[in-house]
C-alpha positions in Angstrom: 0.0 0.0 0.0 1.4 3.4 -1.0 1.8 5.9 1.9 0.0 9.2 1.3 1.3 12.4 2.8 -1.1 14.3 5.1 -2.0 17.8 3.8 -4.0 19.0 6.8 -4.0 18.0 10.5 -7.0 19.2 12.4 -5.9 19.3 16.1 -8.4 19.3 18.9 -7.2 19.7 22.5 -9.8 18.3 24.9 -10.4 18.0 28.6 -13.1 15.3 28.6 -15.3 17.1 26.0 -17.7 15.3 23.8 -16.3 16.2 20.4 -18.7 13.9 18.5 -20.6 16.7 16.7 -17.4 18.5 15.7 -15.9 15.3 14.3 -19.1 14.5 12.5 -19.1 18.0 10.9 -15.4 17.7 9.9 -15.8 14.2 8.5 -18.8 15.4 6.4 -16.5 18.1 4.9 -13.7 15.6 4.3 -16.0 13.1 2.6 -17.7 15.7 0.5 -14.4 17.2 -0.8 -11.9 14.9 -2.5 -9.2 17.5 -2.0 -9.4 16.8 1.7 -8.9 13.1 1.4 -5.4 13.5 3.0 -6.7 15.1 6.2 -6.3 13.7 9.7 -8.2 14.6 12.8 -6.3 14.4 16.1 -7.8 14.6 19.5 -5.6 14.9 22.6 -7.7 14.4 25.8 -6.0 15.0 29.1 -9.1 14.2 31.3 -8.7 11.7 34.1 -10.7 9.0 32.2 -10.9 8.3 28.5 -14.1 9.6 27.0 -16.7 6.8 26.8 -17.5 7.7 23.1 -14.0 7.8 21.8 -14.3 4.3 20.3 -17.2 5.7 18.1 -15.1 8.6 17.0 -12.1 6.5 16.0 -14.1 4.2 13.8 -13.1 6.4 10.9 -9.5 5.9 9.8 -8.8 9.7 9.7 -9.7 10.2 13.4 -7.0 9.5 16.1 -7.8 9.8 19.8 -5.0 10.1 22.3 -5.8 10.0 26.0 -3.4 11.1 28.8 -4.2 11.2 32.5 -1.4 13.6 33.3 -2.7 17.2 33.4 -0.2 19.1 31.4 -2.2 22.3 30.6 -3.6 23.6 27.4 -0.3 24.8 25.8 1.4 21.5 26.5 -1.6 19.6 25.2 -1.5 21.6 22.0 2.2 21.2 21.6 1.7 17.4 21.9 -0.8 17.6 19.1 1.8 19.3 17.0 4.2 16.5 17.7 1.6 13.9 16.7 0.5 15.7 13.6 1.7 14.7 10.1 0.1 17.5 8.1 1.8 20.2 6.1 -0.8 22.5 7.6 -2.3 22.6 11.1 -5.8 23.8 12.1 -6.4 24.0 15.8 -10.1 24.0 16.9 -11.4 24.2 20.4 -13.2 21.0 21.6 -16.5 22.9 21.9 -16.3 24.6 18.5 -18.5 23.8 15.5 -18.2 25.1 12.0 -21.1 27.5 11.2 -20.3 27.7 7.5 -19.5 24.8 5.2 -16.0 24.0 4.0 -14.0 25.3 7.0 -11.3 22.7 6.4 -11.3 23.1 2.6 -11.0 26.9 2.9 -8.2 26.6 5.4 -6.3 24.2 3.2 -7.0 26.4 0.1 -5.4 29.5 1.6 -1.8 28.3 1.2 -1.9 24.9 -0.4 1.9 24.5 -0.9 3.1 26.3 2.2 3.1 24.9 5.7 0.8 26.9 7.9 -0.9 27.1 11.2 -4.4 28.3 11.9 -6.0 28.8 15.3 -8.9 30.8 16.6 -10.6 32.0 19.8 -13.7 30.5 21.4 -16.0 33.3 20.1 -17.5 33.4 16.7 -15.0 34.6 14.2 -15.0 35.0 10.4 -11.5 34.5 8.9 -10.2 36.6 6.0 -11.3 33.8 3.6 -14.9 33.9 4.8 -14.8 30.9 7.1 -16.7 31.2 10.3 -16.5 29.1 13.5 -18.1 29.5 16.9 
């Protein structure tokens, strides 16, 4: 089997959050857009117990759940996601975020398709310069 490079790593730092709706929305984008076929979704959860739904989330081969019981803090958790990621571009989303416009991942990837980049946003609703909105 030929190894494919990852274009986009979607990184979600969690503290016991139910990220099912977010994963479902992101997988919908990935499946609807062939240009996103080389996308991975990484969840790093540092809650005391693994989320009971994590086995449902990881049924898709693009979704990877990593559980750590050591409380390292938000910055260390995000740095760990960077170390795990394989993508040329990184998109950080809060565990409680949901795309409010379609094609968040596609628009992020399309901004600089040949340059490594990093995208992150605050918890509040924001519209990026390319018209993507998250909340």
